[in-house]
C-alpha positions in Angstrom: 3.0 -3.1 -3.0 2.4 -5.9 -5.5 2.2 -5.5 -9.3 0.1 -8.1 -11.1 1.2 -9.9 -14.3 0.2 -8.0 -17.4 -0.4 -4.8 -15.4 0.9 -1.6 -17.0 2.9 0.6 -14.7 4.5 4.0 -15.2 8.1 4.4 -14.0 10.1 7.6 -13.5 10.4 9.8 -16.5 7.0 8.7 -17.8 8.2 5.4 -19.2 5.5 2.8 -19.3 6.2 -0.9 -18.7 4.1 -4.1 -18.7 4.7 -6.7 -16.1 5.6 -9.8 -18.0 6.1 -12.1 -15.0 6.6 -12.0 -11.2 8.6 -14.2 -8.8 9.2 -14.2 -5.1 12.7 -14.8 -3.6 13.4 -14.7 0.2 10.1 -13.0 0.8 10.7 -10.2 -1.8 8.7 -9.8 -5.0 10.5 -9.2 -8.2 9.0 -8.2 -11.6 10.2 -8.8 -15.1 9.0 -5.8 -17.0 9.2 -4.7 -20.6 9.0 -1.1 -21.8 6.0 -0.2 -24.0 5.3 2.8 -26.2 3.3 5.8 -24.9 0.1 4.7 -26.6 0.5 1.2 -25.1 0.3 -0.6 -28.5 3.9 -1.8 -29.0 6.4 -3.6 -26.9 9.9 -2.2 -27.0 13.0 -4.4 -26.6 13.9 -2.9 -23.2 13.5 -5.4 -20.3 14.3 -4.8 -16.6 13.9 -6.6 -13.4 12.5 -4.4 -10.6 11.3 -4.6 -7.1 9.5 -2.2 -4.7 11.2 -0.7 -1.6 9.7 1.3 1.2 11.9 4.1 2.5 10.7 6.8 4.9 7.1 5.8 4.2 7.6 6.4 0.5 7.4 3.5 -2.0 10.2 3.4 -4.6 10.7 1.1 -7.6 14.3 -0.2 -7.7 15.9 -1.7 -10.8 17.9 -4.8 -9.9 21.5 -5.0 -11.0 24.6 -7.2 -10.6 24.7 -10.8 -9.3 21.1 -10.7 -8.2 20.0 -9.5 -11.6 21.8 -12.5 -13.2 20.2 -14.9 -10.8 16.7 -13.6 -11.4 17.2 -13.5 -15.1 17.8 -17.2 -15.0 14.6 -17.7 -12.9 12.5 -15.7 -15.3 14.1 -17.3 -18.4 13.1 -20.7 -17.0 9.6 -19.6 -16.1 9.0 -17.9 -19.5 10.9 -20.5 -21.6 13.1 -17.9 -23.2 
């Protein structure tokens, strides 16, 4: 599954996020997302890097952590000039 830039997605627990940017590394898509309020009018200061994973024919959203997160943060910071 592919999320588009500026797409609003709902993650577990009903949290809504907007896709700020996307990148591909080693054939895997990664998404820099920011949490938004329930009415989709305000951006909250809560950013994550996520990807999608297919397990047992079920699609999951996985939050990236550790060294890979740091590597991808640098990629997104360069792309977004932040």
